[in-house]
VEXZAMI-82698 format. One record per residue (C-alpha): residue number from 1; residue in one letter; x, y, z. Coordinates in steps of 0.05 Angstrom, whole numbers, plus 32768, in hexadecimal, padded with zeros to 4 digits. Layout:
> NUM, a, X, Y, Z
...
# end
This chain:
> 1, m, 8097, 8199, 7C16
> 2, k, 80DA, 8181, 7BFD
> 3, l, 80CA, 813B, 7C18
> 4, v, 8086, 813B, 7BF3
> 5, w, 80A8, 8153, 7BB3
> 6, l, 80DD, 811D, 7BB9
> 7, a, 80A8, 80E7, 7BC6
> 8, r, 8082, 80FD, 7B89
> 9, m, 80C0, 80F9, 7B5E
> 10, i, 80D0, 80B3, 7B76
> 11, f, 808B, 8093, 7B7F
> 12, g, 805B, 80BF, 7B59
> 13, d, 801A, 80DF, 7B72
> 14, e, 7FF0, 809E, 7B75
> 15, a, 8024, 8079, 7B9E
> 16, l, 802B, 80B3, 7BCD
> 17, i, 7FDF, 80B5, 7BD8
> 18, d, 7FDD, 806A, 7BE4
> 19, l, 8016, 806F, 7C17
> 20, a, 7FF3, 80A7, 7C3C
> 21, v, 7FB2, 807F, 7C3F
> 22, r, 7FD6, 8041, 7C5B
> 23, l, 7FFA, 806B, 7C8E
> 24, g, 7FB9, 808C, 7CA4
> 25, i, 7F96, 8049, 7CAC
> 26, t, 7FD0, 802E, 7CD6
> 27, v, 7FD0, 806A, 7D04
> 28, l, 7F84, 8065, 7D0D
> 29, c, 7F87, 801B, 7D1E
> 30, a, 7FBD, 8028, 7D52
> 31, v, 7F94, 805F, 7D73
> 32, l, 7F56, 8033, 7D76
> 33, m, 7F7D, 7FF9, 7D96
> 34, l, 7F9A, 8029, 7DC9
> 35, l, 7F55, 8043, 7DDB
> 36, m, 7F38, 7FFC, 7DE2
> 37, t, 7F72, 7FE8, 7E0F
> 38, v, 7F68, 8025, 7E3C
> 39, a, 7F1C, 8017, 7E40
> 40, w, 7F29, 7FCE, 7E53
> 41, a, 7F5A, 7FE2, 7E89
> 42, i, 7F2A, 8015, 7EA6
> 43, g, 7EF2, 7FE0, 7EA7
> 44, i, 7F1D, 7FAE, 7ECC
> 45, m, 7F35, 7FE1, 7EFF
> 46, g, 7EED, 7FF2, 7F0D
> 47, q, 7EDF, 7FAC, 7F28
> 48, p, 7EE8, 7F9D, 7F73
> 49, g, 7F32, 7F8D, 7F7C
> 50, g, 7F44, 7FA9, 7F37
> 51, m, 7F7A, 7F83, 7F12
> 52, w, 7F87, 7F59, 7F50
> 53, w, 7F41, 7F39, 7F49
> 54, l, 7F4E, 7F29, 7F00
> 55, a, 7F8F, 7F06, 7F12
> 56, a, 7F6C, 7EDF, 7F49
> 57, q, 7F3B, 7EC1, 7F18
> 58, a, 7F70, 7EA2, 7EEB
> 59, p, 7F7F, 7E59, 7EFB
> 60, s, 7FC5, 7E50, 7F17
> 61, a, 7FF2, 7E16, 7F24
> 62, r, 7FDE, 7E1A, 7F6C
> 63, t, 7F92, 7E1D, 7F63
> 64, m, 7F88, 7DF0, 7F27
> 65, p, 7F91, 7DAE, 7F4C
> 66, m, 7F5A, 7DC0, 7F7F
> 67, p, 7F1E, 7D92, 7F72
> 68, a, 7EDA, 7DB2, 7F6E
> 69, p, 7EAC, 7DA4, 7FAA
> 70, i, 7E7A, 7D81, 7F7D
> 71, g, 7E3C, 7D60, 7F95
> 72, s, 7E31, 7D15, 7F98
> 73, s, 7E0E, 7CF2, 7F5F
> 74, a, 7DD0, 7CEB, 7F8A
> 75, a, 7DC9, 7D36, 7F95
> 76, a, 7DC3, 7D62, 7F57
> 77, p, 7DDA, 7DAB, 7F60
> 78, s, 7DA1, 7DDA, 7F71
> 79, p, 7D91, 7E15, 7F43
> 80, a, 7DBA, 7E54, 7F4F
> 81, p, 7D98, 7E89, 7F78
> 82, v, 7D76, 7EC2, 7F53
> 83, l, 7D9E, 7F02, 7F52
> 84, e, 7D6F, 7F38, 7F6B
> 85, p, 7D73, 7F7C, 7F8C
> 86, v, 7D89, 7F77, 7FD4
> 87, p, 7D4E, 7F8B, 8001
> 88, v, 7D78, 7F93, 8040
> 89, v, 7DC1, 7FA7, 8044
> 90, a, 7DE7, 7F84, 807B
> 91, p, 7E24, 7FA5, 809A
> 92, i, 7E65, 7F8F, 807A
> 93, v, 7E74, 7F65, 80B8
> 94, a, 7E37, 7F42, 80D5
> 95, p, 7E29, 7F49, 811F
> 96, g, 7E2C, 7F0E, 814E
> 97, t, 7E57, 7EE9, 8180
> 98, w, 7E90, 7ED9, 8150
> 99, r, 7ED4, 7EF6, 813E
> 100, d, 7EF0, 7F04, 80F9
> 101, g, 7F35, 7EE9, 80E8
> 102, p, 7F63, 7EDC, 80AD
> 103, p, 7F53, 7EA2, 807F
> 104, y, 7F77, 7E5F, 8083
> 105, n, 7FA2, 7E56, 8045
> 106, q, 7F98, 7E0D, 8030
> 107, y, 7FD8, 7E10, 8007
> 108, d, 8003, 7E27, 8043
> 109, r, 802A, 7DEC, 8060
> 110, g, 802B, 7E11, 80A3
> 111, n, 7FE0, 7E07, 80AB
> 112, y, 7FEA, 7DBB, 80AE
> 113, r, 8007, 7D91, 80E5
> 114, s, 801B, 7D58, 80B8
> 115, a, 8043, 7D5C, 8077
> 116, a, 801F, 7D1E, 805E
> 117, v, 7FDB, 7D3D, 806A
> 118, y, 7FF1, 7D7D, 8047
> 119, a, 800B, 7D56, 800B
> 120, e, 7FCA, 7D2E, 8004
> 121, w, 7F96, 7D63, 8016
> 122, h, 7FAD, 7DAA, 8006
> 123, s, 7F8A, 7DAE, 7FC3
> 124, a, 7F48, 7D94, 7FDF
> 125, a, 7F46, 7DB7, 8023
> 126, c, 7F1D, 7DF6, 8014
> 127, s, 7EE0, 7DDC, 803A
> 128, a, 7F0C, 7DC7, 8075
> 129, a, 7F2C, 7E0C, 8075
> 130, s, 7EE7, 7E2C, 8076
> 131, l, 7ED2, 7E00, 80B0
> 132, a, 7F11, 7E11, 80D6
> 133, w, 7F04, 7E5B, 80CB
> 134, m, 7EBC, 7E54, 80E6
> 135, m, 7ED0, 7E2D, 8123
> 136, r, 7F06, 7E60, 8134
> 137, a, 7ED6, 7E9A, 8129
> 138, y, 7EA6, 7E7B, 815C
> 139, g, 7EDB, 7E6F, 8190
> 140, r, 7EEF, 7E27, 8183
> 141, p, 7F2E, 7E27, 8157
> 142, v, 7F4C, 7DE7, 813B
> 143, g, 7F96, 7DDA, 8142
> 144, a, 7FA2, 7DD1, 80F7
> 145, l, 7F7E, 7DC2, 80B7
> 146, d, 7F8D, 7D78, 80C4
> 147, d, 7F5B, 7D7C, 80FE
> 148, a, 7F25, 7D9D, 80D3
> 149, i, 7F2D, 7D67, 809E
> 150, a, 7F28, 7D31, 80D4
> 151, l, 7EE9, 7D51, 80F1
> 152, i, 7EC6, 7D4F, 80AE
> 153, g, 7ED9, 7D06, 80A7
> 154, p, 7EBA, 7CDF, 806E
> 155, g, 7E96, 7D1D, 8055
> 156, i, 7ED6, 7D35, 8034
> 157, s, 7F06, 7D14, 8004
> 158, s, 7F4C, 7D27, 7FED
> 159, a, 7F36, 7D15, 7FA6
> 160, v, 7EF6, 7D3F, 7FA0
> 161, g, 7EF5, 7D6C, 7FDD
> 162, l, 7EB2, 7D71, 8001
> 163, r, 7E88, 7D36, 7FE8
> 164, d, 7E44, 7D59, 7FEB
> 165, h, 7E43, 7D9F, 7FCD
> 166, r, 7E08, 7DB2, 7FFB
> 167, g, 7E37, 7DB4, 8037
> 168, t, 7E13, 7D80, 8061
> 169, a, 7E55, 7D65, 807C
> 170, l, 7E6A, 7DAA, 8093
> 171, a, 7E28, 7DB5, 80B8
> 172, a, 7E2C, 7D70, 80D7
> 173, t, 7E73, 7D7E, 80EF
> 174, l, 7E5E, 7DC1, 810F
> 175, a, 7E22, 7DA0, 8130
> 176, g, 7E4E, 7D68, 814A
> 177, q, 7E7A, 7D9D, 816B
> 178, g, 7E3E, 7DBA, 818F
> 179, f, 7E2F, 7DF4, 8160
> 180, p, 7DE7, 7E03, 814C
> 181, a, 7DF4, 7DF8, 8102
> 182, w, 7DC6, 7E02, 80C7
> 183, n, 7DCD, 7DEA, 807F
> 184, l, 7D9D, 7E0A, 804D
> 185, h, 7D93, 7E1D, 8005
> 186, l, 7D8C, 7E68, 8004
> 187, n, 7D5E, 7E79, 7FCB
> 188, s, 7D6E, 7EC3, 7FC0
> 189, t, 7D9F, 7EFB, 7FCD
> 190, g, 7D70, 7F13, 8003
> 191, d, 7D74, 7ED0, 8027
> 192, l, 7DC0, 7ED3, 8026
> 193, v, 7DC0, 7F1A, 8041
> 194, a, 7D91, 7F04, 8079
> 195, a, 7DBF, 7ECA, 808A
> 196, l, 7DFD, 7EF7, 808C
> 197, q, 7DDA, 7F26, 80BD
> 198, r, 7DDC, 7EEB, 80ED
> 199, g, 7E25, 7ED8, 80E2
> 200, p, 7E58, 7EB9, 80B2
> 201, v, 7E41, 7E87, 807E
> 202, m, 7E68, 7E50, 805A
> 203, m, 7E58, 7E4E, 8010
> 204, d, 7E6C, 7E24, 7FD3
> 205, g, 7E86, 7E46, 7F95
> 206, q, 7E7E, 7E0E, 7F63
> 207, r, 7EA3, 7E32, 7F2A
> 208, w, 7ED5, 7E5C, 7F51
> 209, f, 7F1C, 7E58, 7F34
> 210, g, 7EFF, 7E28, 7F01
> 211, v, 7EFD, 7DEE, 7F31
> 212, g, 7ED0, 7E01, 7F6C
> 213, h, 7EE0, 7E1E, 7FB0
> 214, w, 7EBF, 7E21, 7FF5
> 215, f, 7EC5, 7E63, 801A
> 216, v, 7EA7, 7E8C, 8053
> 217, a, 7E7D, 7ECC, 804B
> 218, i, 7E7D, 7EFA, 8087
> 219, g, 7E51, 7F34, 8072
> 220, s, 7E32, 7F5A, 8038
> 221, d, 7E27, 7F9F, 801D
> 222, a, 7E01, 7FB9, 7FE1
> 223, g, 7E36, 7FA2, 7FB0
> 224, g, 7E46, 7F5B, 7FC8
> 225, i, 7E63, 7F32, 8001
> 226, q, 7EA2, 7F34, 802B
> 227, v, 7EC5, 7EF0, 802C
> 228, r, 7EFD, 7EC7, 804C
> 229, e, 7F19, 7E91, 801E
> 230, s, 7F53, 7E60, 801E
> 231, s, 7F70, 7E61, 7FD7
> 232, g, 7FAC, 7E8B, 7FEA
> 233, h, 7F93, 7EC4, 7FBE
> 234, d, 7F70, 7EE0, 7FFC
> 235, v, 7F34, 7EFA, 7FD7
> 236, r, 7F0D, 7F26, 8008
> 237, y, 7ED1, 7F3E, 7FE0
> 238, l, 7EA2, 7F23, 7FAA
> 239, s, 7E70, 7F4D, 7F85
> 240, w, 7E2B, 7F30, 7F7A
> 241, q, 7E3C, 7F26, 7F31
> 242, q, 7E7C, 7F00, 7F43
> 243, l, 7E57, 7ED5, 7F77
> 244, y, 7E22, 7EBE, 7F46
> 245, g, 7E4F, 7EBF, 7F09
> 246, p, 7E97, 7EA6, 7F0A
> 247, v, 7E94, 7E8E, 7F52
> 248, g, 7E55, 7E65, 7F45
> 249, w, 7E34, 7E63, 7F89
> 250, s, 7DFD, 7E2E, 7F88
> 251, g, 7DD3, 7E4B, 7FC0
> 252, w, 7DE7, 7E17, 7FF5
> 253, a, 7E04, 7E33, 8036
> 254, v, 7E18, 7E1E, 807C
> 255, g, 7E16, 7E4A, 80B9
> 256, i, 7E13, 7E4D, 8105
> 257, g, 7DD9, 7E6A, 812C
> 258, a, 7D9F, 7E57, 8158
> 259, t, 7D70, 7E76, 8123
> 260, a, 7D79, 7E64, 80DA
> 261, p, 7D6B, 7E98, 80A3
> 262, p, 7D20, 7EA4, 809A
> 263, n, 7CF4, 7E85, 8064
> 264, q, 7D1D, 7E46, 805E
> 265, a, 7D05, 7DFE, 805A
> 266, r, 7D31, 7DDF, 808F
> 267, s, 7D6B, 7DE8, 80BF
> 268, f, 7DA0, 7DB5, 80CE
> 269, d, 7D9C, 7D89, 810C
> 270, a, 7DD5, 7D61, 8126
> 271, p, 7DD0, 7D16, 8117
> 272, a, 7DBE, 7CE9, 8150
# end
């Protein structure tokens, strides 16, 4: 009370009321900002991987130089698949005669035999790292990412990565190594789930990390797909929203199997 009386003596009643109103507004704004911050943090933590996933999406000095695996000028990107309810839920690891393993980090010098190859290719080697993972999973590992790059040959470039975003060079390489490879445009979530029930699938994320990124999916559940990818962030899971949104999967995929996914136009045959 003494403080109120003293304030009235110094500032008068109107000034005191104005000061109280300003103080109240300031406190209310601070409380609202705190509540909004807490709500945002809870929303991020609710995503698969929590804050770690958010950090993985930000371009970094290591991922920014990676060229996107864009298509050639003769082949326009196909429309993105339609996000739809998943009719069949595959196990998180698909069955088959293959073995899971850690991803190849394309930015790890230890995954290259030659320092010169590493210096030239590390920012464009995501498709080669995916190929190396697939060959190892099916019992035919390469010695280093240098070998995977050499196997793809003219289908890959250190300037643009994989030259054809559809993955034809990857399928041709697998077929040339004796694998029954297929290269298809999967038109729906259901087609992708069916493919993953037969084994791992290489996929192109045309917007991932802002530059594009090839990766391997190894299985699915109701919420999304389990992946192995070579950025060094070691992302292991993508929700369906992430796959069709920031990752930007075009629908093109490459896999191994005597029987391609059902309801598809064509499978890949090795060139003569």
